[in-house]
TORBA-953632 format. One record per residue (C-alpha): chain; residue number from 1; x, y, z. Coordinates in Angstrom, 3 decimals. Last residue first. Example, Ala and Ser with C-alpha at 12.3 -4.5 7.8 and 13.67 -1.06 7.14 Angstrom:
BEGIN
 rovo fivex     east    north       up
    A     2   13.670   -1.060    7.140
    A     1   12.300   -4.500    7.800
***
This chain:
BEGIN
 rovo fivex     east    north       up
    A   438  -10.369   28.831  -12.507
    A   437   -9.697   26.616   -9.522
    A   436   -9.822   23.364  -11.513
    A   435   -7.234   24.546  -14.033
    A   434   -4.677   25.617  -11.408
    A   433   -5.328   22.470   -9.346
    A   432   -4.634   20.214  -12.319
    A   431   -1.496   22.147  -13.312
    A   430   -0.104   22.026   -9.756
    A   429   -0.704   18.287   -9.522
    A   428    0.940   17.662  -12.892
    A   427    4.129   19.685  -12.343
    A   426    6.244   16.588  -11.612
    A   425    4.828   15.033  -14.793
    A   424    6.180   17.777  -17.053
    A   423    8.713   15.532  -18.859
    A   422    5.864   13.246  -19.874
    A   421    4.216   16.020  -21.885
    A   420    0.775   16.897  -20.475
    A   419   -2.534   16.630  -22.336
    A   418   -5.414   17.823  -20.155
    A   417   -8.667   16.258  -21.297
    A   416  -11.972   17.967  -20.462
    A   415  -11.962   21.600  -21.628
    A   414   -9.648   20.984  -24.550
    A   413   -6.352   21.395  -22.700
    A   412   -2.893   21.427  -24.266
    A   411    0.784   20.679  -23.541
    A   410    2.577   19.049  -26.447
    A   409    2.427   15.395  -27.357
    A   408    5.041   13.091  -25.884
    A   407    2.456   11.467  -23.627
    A   406    0.642   11.914  -20.328
    A   405   -3.138   12.131  -20.791
    A   404   -5.163   13.584  -17.962
    A   403   -8.933   13.744  -17.374
    A   402  -10.808   16.585  -15.665
    A   401  -13.948   17.033  -13.568
    A   400  -14.614   13.264  -13.699
    A   399  -17.311   12.029  -11.288
    A   398  -20.172   13.370  -13.405
    A   397  -18.637   11.893  -16.575
    A   396  -18.255    8.409  -15.115
    A   395  -19.436    6.020  -17.827
    A   394  -18.774    8.350  -20.786
    A   393  -15.509    9.535  -19.255
    A   392  -14.349    5.921  -18.820
    A   391  -15.344    4.994  -22.376
    A   390  -13.532    8.023  -23.781
    A   389  -10.438    7.143  -21.743
    A   388  -10.519    3.593  -23.036
    A   387  -10.898    4.641  -26.669
    A   386   -8.226    7.357  -26.451
    A   385   -5.687    6.594  -29.134
    A   384   -2.692    8.777  -28.363
    A   383    0.088    8.216  -30.865
    A   382    2.779   10.715  -29.816
    A   381    4.867    8.295  -27.804
    A   380    4.634    6.062  -24.743
    A   379    1.150    6.949  -23.599
    A   378    0.255    7.065  -19.917
    A   377   -3.467    7.646  -19.386
    A   376   -4.643    9.277  -16.174
    A   375   -8.178    9.212  -14.772
    A   374   -8.934   11.751  -12.028
    A   373  -10.869   11.302   -8.786
    A   372  -11.370   14.666   -7.079
    A   371  -11.239   15.237   -3.333
    A   370   -7.663   16.592   -3.140
    A   369   -6.187   15.058   -6.273
    A   368   -6.947   11.327   -6.170
    A   367   -5.384    9.305   -8.968
    A   366   -6.644    6.604  -11.320
    A   365   -3.958    5.091  -13.509
    A   364   -3.613    3.185  -16.783
    A   363   -7.222    3.391  -17.936
    A   362   -8.258    0.015  -19.335
    A   361  -10.902   -1.050  -21.856
    A   360  -11.614   -4.480  -23.332
    A   359  -12.737   -5.402  -20.782
    A   358  -13.492   -3.115  -17.837
    A   357  -10.322   -1.815  -16.284
    A   356   -9.472    0.985  -13.873
    A   355   -6.100    1.667  -12.269
    A   354   -4.992    2.695   -8.786
    A   353   -2.645    5.441   -7.628
    A   352   -1.339    5.736   -4.045
    A   351   -3.028    8.567   -2.084
    A   350   -0.655   11.416   -1.186
    A   349   -0.009   12.530   -4.749
    A   348    3.280   13.935   -6.026
    A   347    5.889   11.285   -5.147
    A   346    3.500    8.416   -5.902
    A   345    2.774    9.954   -9.303
    A   344    6.435    9.989  -10.357
    A   343    7.059    6.293   -9.621
    A   342    3.882    5.442  -11.540
    A   341    4.679    7.590  -14.566
    A   340    8.181    6.150  -14.860
    A   339    6.811    2.595  -14.652
    A   338    4.270    3.412  -17.373
    A   337    6.979    4.857  -19.594
    A   336    9.316    1.926  -19.058
    A   335    6.540   -0.546  -19.908
    A   334    5.530    1.342  -23.073
    A   333    4.762   -1.772  -25.071
    A   332    8.144   -3.268  -24.119
    A   331    9.927   -0.337  -25.785
    A   330    7.800    2.732  -26.614
    A   329    9.467    5.381  -24.451
    A   328   13.028    4.153  -24.961
    A   327   12.322    3.771  -28.693
    A   326   11.255    7.386  -29.203
    A   325   14.236    8.607  -31.261
    A   324   16.824    5.826  -31.358
    A   323   19.823    7.408  -29.635
    A   322   18.850    6.301  -26.120
    A   321   18.301    2.775  -27.435
    A   320   22.094    2.475  -27.246
    A   319   21.663    2.246  -23.453
    A   318   20.856   -1.425  -23.974
    A   317   17.596   -2.962  -22.813
    A   316   18.598   -5.892  -20.605
    A   315   15.140   -5.925  -18.962
    A   314   16.681   -5.735  -15.475
    A   313   18.670   -2.726  -16.687
    A   312   15.512   -1.008  -17.958
    A   311   13.614   -1.911  -14.775
    A   310   16.409   -0.534  -12.573
    A   309   16.444    2.669  -14.631
    A   308   12.649    2.985  -14.289
    A   307   12.808    2.680  -10.508
    A   306   11.056    0.813   -7.684
    A   305    9.670   -1.719  -10.142
    A   304    5.967   -1.894  -10.930
    A   303    3.306   -4.542  -10.311
    A   302   -0.242   -4.457  -11.640
    A   301   -3.279   -5.607   -9.701
    A   300   -6.424   -7.720   -9.819
    A   299   -7.544   -9.972   -6.944
    A   298   -7.610   -7.146   -4.398
    A   297  -10.338   -5.317   -6.334
    A   296  -10.041   -1.980   -4.590
    A   295  -13.209    0.135   -4.260
    A   294  -12.844    1.225   -0.635
    A   293   -9.169    1.979   -1.240
    A   292  -10.186    4.861   -3.493
    A   291  -11.881    6.589   -0.580
    A   290  -13.829    8.065   -2.178
    A   289  -15.158    6.816   -5.506
    A   288  -14.170    5.742   -8.995
    A   287  -15.401    2.234   -9.878
    A   286  -14.251   -1.377   -9.514
    A   285  -10.733   -0.284   -8.700
    A   284   -7.713   -2.212   -9.937
    A   283   -4.814   -2.391   -7.526
    A   282   -1.279   -1.112   -7.960
    A   281    1.351   -3.295   -6.266
    A   280    4.784   -1.783   -5.763
    A   279    8.226   -3.361   -6.137
    A   278   11.505   -3.045   -4.234
    A   277    9.856   -1.373   -1.229
    A   276   10.794   -4.365    1.022
    A   275    7.088   -4.723    1.845
    A   274    6.311   -5.160   -1.872
    A   273    9.071   -7.726   -2.362
    A   272    7.849   -9.670    0.677
    A   271    4.249   -9.375   -0.568
    A   270    5.198  -11.128   -3.800
    A   269    6.882  -13.960   -1.905
    A   268    3.878  -14.368    0.382
    A   267    1.517  -14.495   -2.618
    A   266    3.510  -17.133   -4.490
    A   265    1.935  -20.452   -3.485
    A   264   -1.589  -19.145   -2.784
    A   263   -1.513  -17.207   -6.043
    A   262   -0.846  -20.287   -8.152
    A   261    2.065  -21.087  -10.476
    A   260    1.268  -23.552  -13.287
    A   259    3.867  -22.127  -15.631
    A   258    6.198  -19.846  -13.656
    A   257    6.168  -16.109  -13.073
    A   256    4.002  -15.554  -16.163
    A   255    1.395  -17.937  -14.698
    A   254    1.215  -15.719  -11.622
    A   253   -0.297  -12.993  -13.780
    A   252    0.006   -9.306  -12.879
    A   251   -2.309   -7.119  -14.941
    A   250   -0.230   -5.384  -17.606
    A   249   -2.629   -6.022  -20.483
    A   248   -0.520   -5.420  -23.575
    A   247    2.177   -7.513  -21.924
    A   246    5.704   -6.125  -21.531
    A   245    5.042   -5.238  -17.906
    A   244    4.747   -8.840  -16.708
    A   243    7.640   -9.919  -18.932
    A   242    9.944   -7.241  -17.447
    A   241    8.906   -8.294  -13.907
    A   240    9.415  -12.029  -14.379
    A   239   12.936  -11.983  -12.902
    A   238   11.652  -10.477   -9.662
    A   237    8.790  -12.986   -9.448
    A   236   11.098  -15.968  -10.023
    A   235   13.629  -14.622   -7.510
    A   234   10.937  -14.172   -4.863
    A   233    9.757  -17.734   -5.507
    A   232   13.274  -19.119   -5.028
    A   231   13.638  -17.157   -1.732
    A   230   10.230  -18.076   -0.263
    A   229   11.207  -21.259    1.602
    A   228   14.239  -19.490    3.100
    A   227   12.152  -16.725    4.635
    A   226   13.561  -13.483    3.199
    A   225   16.456  -11.586    4.810
    A   224   19.791  -12.824    3.545
    A   223   18.798  -14.709    0.378
    A   222   16.481  -12.038   -0.958
    A   221   18.860   -9.312    0.205
    A   220   21.489  -10.646   -2.189
    A   219   19.028  -10.054   -5.032
    A   218   18.629   -6.430   -4.012
    A   217   22.403   -5.981   -3.801
    A   216   22.743   -7.558   -7.263
    A   215   20.206   -5.112   -8.686
    A   214   22.199   -2.248   -7.165
    A   213   25.432   -3.604   -8.650
    A   212   23.845   -3.942  -12.099
    A   211   22.620   -0.342  -11.837
    A   210   26.117    0.921  -11.016
    A   209   27.701   -1.124  -13.807
    A   208   25.197    0.086  -16.391
    A   207   25.804    3.699  -15.369
    A   206   29.550    3.103  -15.757
    A   205   28.982    1.811  -19.304
    A   204   26.781    4.823  -20.085
    A   203   29.655    7.240  -19.306
    A   202   28.617   10.895  -19.039
    A   201   31.281   11.227  -16.313
    A   200   29.945   13.592  -13.653
    A   199   26.234   13.780  -14.506
    A   198   26.056   10.088  -15.415
    A   197   27.967    8.801  -12.387
    A   196   25.936   10.994  -10.047
    A   195   22.633    9.884  -11.582
    A   194   23.561    6.214  -11.141
    A   193   24.680    6.840   -7.558
    A   192   21.467    8.741   -6.806
    A   191   19.113    6.030   -8.124
    A   190   16.667    7.961  -10.300
    A   189   16.804    6.080  -13.566
    A   188   19.989    6.288  -15.616
    A   187   18.644    5.263  -19.032
    A   186   15.057    6.540  -18.647
    A   185   16.582    9.709  -17.186
    A   184   18.687   10.195  -20.307
    A   183   15.585    9.861  -22.448
    A   182   13.918   12.501  -20.263
    A   181   16.847   14.845  -20.866
    A   180   16.418   14.395  -24.613
    A   179   12.715   15.242  -24.364
    A   178   13.597   18.293  -22.276
    A   177   16.028   19.395  -25.007
    A   176   13.282   19.166  -27.670
    A   175   10.418   20.794  -25.742
    A   174   12.348   23.823  -24.473
    A   173   13.483   25.439  -27.739
    A   172   10.536   23.670  -29.407
    A   171    8.160   26.053  -27.630
    A   170    5.707   24.557  -25.081
    A   169    2.085   24.732  -26.237
    A   168   -0.332   26.374  -23.815
    A   167   -1.987   24.863  -20.736
    A   166   -1.514   28.055  -18.659
    A   165    0.484   28.346  -15.443
    A   164    3.955   27.413  -16.661
    A   163    6.573   28.887  -14.288
    A   162    7.483   25.542  -12.712
    A   161    8.471   24.191  -16.123
    A   160   10.745   27.170  -16.805
    A   159   12.453   27.063  -13.420
    A   158   13.130   23.339  -13.808
    A   157   14.477   23.948  -17.316
    A   156   16.835   26.666  -16.046
    A   155   17.969   24.320  -13.243
    A   154   19.581   22.110  -15.862
    A   153   22.889   21.404  -14.107
    A   152   22.405   17.641  -14.288
    A   151   21.683   17.361  -10.559
    A   150   18.834   19.864  -10.921
    A   149   17.473   18.004  -13.949
    A   148   17.618   14.685  -12.064
    A   147   15.789   16.279   -9.124
    A   146   13.002   17.333  -11.481
    A   145   12.935   13.825  -13.003
    A   144   12.448   12.438   -9.507
    A   143   15.318   10.916   -7.562
    A   142   14.547    7.443   -6.259
    A   141   12.061    7.083   -3.415
    A   140   11.749    8.354    0.123
    A   139    8.660    7.846    2.270
    A   138    8.336    9.801    5.500
    A   137    6.769    8.462    8.664
    A   136    6.232   10.016   12.093
    A   135    6.402    7.721   15.090
    A   134    4.364    6.437   18.060
    A   133    1.108    5.821   16.198
    A   132    2.799    3.198   14.031
    A   131    3.200    0.643   16.813
    A   130    5.202   -1.940   14.759
    A   129    2.962   -4.900   13.856
    A   128    4.551   -7.217   11.337
    A   127    4.256   -4.886    8.343
    A   126    6.589   -2.416   10.028
    A   125    9.337   -5.010   10.276
    A   124    9.201   -5.887    6.587
    A   123    8.725   -2.282    5.540
    A   122   11.952   -1.368    7.277
    A   121   14.023   -3.247    4.713
    A   120   16.400   -0.496    3.655
    A   119   16.512    1.363    6.938
    A   118   16.192    4.845    8.321
    A   117   15.835    6.513   11.696
    A   116   15.497   10.116   12.834
    A   115   15.563   11.236   16.468
    A   114   15.446   14.905   17.465
    A   113   15.341   15.150   21.256
    A   112   12.696   17.151   23.147
    A   111   10.297   14.191   23.041
    A   110   12.386   12.338   25.658
    A   109   10.121   10.033   27.685
    A   108    7.084    9.263   25.501
    A   107    8.453    9.800   21.992
    A   106   11.893    8.452   22.857
    A   105   10.118    5.499   24.461
    A   104    8.174    4.849   21.234
    A   103   11.442    4.957   19.283
    A   102   12.899    2.268   21.542
    A   101   11.064   -0.423   19.558
    A   100   13.260    0.228   16.536
    A    99   16.346    0.199   18.723
    A    98   15.252   -3.122   20.231
    A    97   14.700   -4.565   16.743
    A    96   18.283   -3.834   15.764
    A    95   19.086   -4.630   12.112
    A    94   15.906   -2.806   11.025
    A    93   17.594    0.362   12.241
    A    92   19.800    0.480    9.159
    A    91   20.666    4.011   10.307
    A    90   19.694    5.468   13.689
    A    89   20.415    9.179   13.340
    A    88   20.327   11.488   16.363
    A    87   20.102   15.114   15.223
    A    86   21.694   17.326   17.866
    A    85   20.288   20.568   19.309
    A    84   18.554   18.716   22.178
    A    83   22.019   17.542   23.136
    A    82   24.268   14.617   22.283
    A    81   27.974   15.340   22.774
    A    80   30.243   13.185   20.660
    A    79   32.832   10.630   21.782
    A    78   30.931    7.877   19.979
    A    77   30.855    5.459   22.917
    A    76   30.367    8.166   25.565
    A    75   27.552    9.853   23.681
    A    74   25.874    6.532   22.884
    A    73   26.030    5.490   26.532
    A    72   24.509    8.754   27.724
    A    71   21.820    8.546   25.055
    A    70   20.884    5.015   26.110
    A    69   20.815    6.046   29.782
    A    68   18.471    8.908   28.859
    A    67   16.369    6.536   26.755
    A    66   15.667    4.207   29.701
    A    65   14.567    1.016   27.910
    A    64   17.630   -0.827   29.126
    A    63   20.188   -3.558   28.382
    A    62   19.044   -4.469   24.863
    A    61   19.169   -0.892   23.611
    A    60   22.778   -0.316   24.681
    A    59   23.664   -3.790   23.409
    A    58   22.651   -2.846   19.862
    A    57   25.700   -0.574   19.708
    A    56   27.880   -3.655   19.094
    A    55   26.160   -4.133   15.715
    A    54   28.214   -1.289   14.201
    A    53   28.054   -1.855   10.429
    A    52   24.417   -2.981   10.292
    A    51   23.348   -0.903   13.285
    A    50   24.642    2.314   11.730
    A    49   24.704    4.917   14.505
    A    48   24.917    8.563   13.466
    A    47   25.402   11.572   15.708
    A    46   24.479   14.893   14.147
    A    45   25.397   18.565   14.273
    A    44   24.776   20.461   17.507
    A    43   23.538   23.603   15.751
    A    42   21.523   21.380   13.367
    A    41   21.736   22.052    9.599
    A    40   24.480   19.424    9.142
    A    39   22.024   16.780   10.341
    A    38   19.888   17.335    7.239
    A    37   22.860   16.499    5.020
    A    36   23.448   13.394    7.143
    A    35   19.770   12.459    6.898
    A    34   19.869   12.979    3.128
    A    33   22.892   10.716    2.724
    A    32   21.471    7.890    4.799
    A    31   18.191    7.833    2.858
    A    30   19.729    8.114   -0.632
    A    29   17.684    5.712   -2.780
    A    28   20.279    2.985   -2.224
    A    27   18.049    0.295   -0.664
    A    26   14.336    0.916   -0.901
    A    25   12.558    3.537    1.157
    A    24   11.315    4.468    4.595
    A    23   12.373    7.318    6.836
    A    22   11.055    6.739   10.369
    A    21   10.999    9.927   12.424
    A    20   10.683   10.188   16.189
    A    19    7.626   12.316   16.974
    A    18    7.092   16.023   16.258
    A    17    3.909   17.621   17.548
    A    16    5.235   21.187   17.502
    A    15    6.533   20.645   13.972
    A    14    9.684   22.567   13.037
    A    13   11.925   19.516   12.575
    A    12    9.217   17.698   10.618
    A    11    8.814   20.711    8.292
    A    10   12.587   20.725    7.756
    A     9   12.469   17.025    6.872
    A     8    9.621   17.637    4.443
    A     7   11.590   20.398    2.690
    A     6   14.617   18.075    2.524
    A     5   12.387   15.672    0.568
    A     4   13.192   17.855   -2.453
    A     3   16.621   16.289   -2.822
    A     2   19.346   18.542   -4.210
    A     1   22.520   16.819   -5.266
***
């Protein structure tokens, strides 16, 4: 499988100001695999320590803060030479707090070494005060639709989409098969194991089993790693996710989690899921402006799952919906579509998306592209009523150089609204910049 984050890893390797790397992401998005693949590009190969499976290595970090002694011990224990041409991988580093803290000493005392770490629940440790200035961060998510196409042997479609420079209609010879591929992605999601099973076996039942196992591993983490008093609340929130997104207004409501639930009772549980990278909170902004975070309404937010395939499986939507024309896109009032759009936008745009709402209107996402604030509507099919977008443009015309509608309508641009087919979402940033620079 080809993962586009490899380009970021290579850039990190070549950086003159390189610090130890922390690769964040939810469980089973492929962090360990990509670091091993990356390690194969080093002249000295890689040495990998998994602190979850090999807890005895934690002693080396508990005995000393001298990184050269640590490296000597690791080399002797693994039987592998560790040089400045070796990638040192600390996997599941959250299981060894001393190893996590040692990264700052690698930065200060041994910057010539390449150190990369990863962990499934790193967000929990990082949220409690890890010295972020001492490391470089990369975020890794599920496979994007582009990566799914590459894994599926459809590189010709990737090449075609990346070659489009004008907002002109896409011929049916490309539009129809890309729509079918997108349906497949809504079934499998972007978890590498799910994609691998689909591309190798084309067996929906096996895809369902893989996704069920991943969901179970997430739920097991609740009991293993969350504060015991929060575990039932975390489970309630997790199980409420399909209902939250099935509402017409997708603002998160604690009352949907459990009748009578209050924010003060469930906020810690919600934040645990967010810090574990299993869900994401998307805040409402009061108005478009820079920086977007300066206009967050912290009392109003939507919550999305880490992956559209996980959400579909959690919602018990059968893979048979794949054959029913647009049902996968429109099911649950477009919940799968909106989740897909969110997980795609956060891979393309540096600033996390927000949304805008002023009753009865709501624009699904607000993104920042360079220094422009751009409204984005995510429509599940070909019906594209635009009352909310029109209201937003009317109120903020001067601040809106371009507006975007993602739907199953063909590619077009009328001078203000750029209509982009959902299967082109990974090309959105490039299309916006191309239009704006003309």
